[in-house]
Every structure is written in structure tokens, then in C-alpha cells.
N, C-alpha and C positions, 0 to 999 in steps of 0.2 A: 440484666446487670448483676443480679444476685449470684447467679452461677459463676460468672467471671470473677466476682469478688471472692467467692469461696475457693475457686480454683487458684486464684492468685495467692491467697493466704496459704493454701496447702503447698505451694511451691517455695515458700520461704523456709529454706533450711538455715542452719546456723552458719554455714559457709557463705550463703547469699547475704545474710544479715551482716556478717563480718566484712564482706566486700563492699557493702554500702556505706561503711563508716571508716574513720581512721582507727588505728589500733587503740589509741587512748580512749576515744569515744566508745569503742566496742567494750573494752575492759571495764570502763566506768558504768556503762549501761548494763553489763552483765552483773556488776555488783549491785546496782539498783534493783534489778530483777530478782536476784537471789536474796537481797536484803529486805524485800517486801515493800519497796517504794511505790509500787503501783497500787493506788488506793481506790481507784474507781475505774472500771472497764466495762464498756457497753458495746456489744456487737450488734450493729444494725444490719439490715439486709444488704446495704451497699457500702458500708464503711465501719470502721472500728474507732471508738473514741476512748481515751484514757486520761486520768489525772495522775501525774507522777510527782511525788514529793522530792524536791531537791532543796536548794536554799529557799525556795518557795514552791508552791504547787503549780505545775505547768500542764497545759492542755495539749494533748497529742491527737491528731486525726490521721487515719490511714485509709486509702481508697485505691481502687484500680482505675488508672487513667486510660489504659488501652490493654488489650489482651496481653498478659504477661508483664505488664508494667505497673508495679506498685509505687504509689506516691505517698508521701507522709509530710505532715507539717507539725511543728511544735511552736508554741508561743514564747519559748525561751530566747535569749539574745545570741545563741550560738550562730556563728557565721564563718566557719573555717573550712567548709567543704564536707560533704557527706552528711550522714545522719548524726544528730546529736545523741547524747547518752539517754535522753528521755525516750526518743524514738526507738533506739536499740532495745531498751528495757521493754517497751510496749510490744515490739515485734517478737522478742523472745517469749513473752507471755502468750 
């Protein structure tokens, strides 16, 4: 699983990250990333975890569900389709 996770992360280009989210989420996530909102990031052998500061601190997890399929979860209330800004910031990092 470790190799597939590393391969999955290396396939995440900026274009792929942009396609996973709405334009608004992408732009806000990019701002979070460049503004230093990622306060804690840990790369485990099979997943990536981060804490991203927004209106409060949100937890993000990223993992490979199947070869070439990156999944992510954030505990923020975003529910409008695609990745939230916290996931975008984490993926950009």
C-alpha cells in the first residue's frame, strides 16, 4: 500500500487538484496554502494527515482507495461537491 500511496501522491498535479474542486474552493485553498494555513502535516506510510486553520482548525486525511484513486476527507461542514478549500490546501502542500 505504501508504494501505491506514494505513486498516487506523485500523480497529483496542480491541474488534477483543480479538477477535483470548484473554482472557488481551488482559489481559496490555494490562498490557504500560500498563506501558511497548514499548521500540522504528517505523512504516514499509507495516508497524509493535516490540520488546516480556517474559521477554526479542520482535520484533513488523504489516502489511496485504489490504484490511481486519491480519496480525501475533511471534518469541515463543506458539502457542495468536490474538494473543500482545506483539502485543496493540503493537496497543494
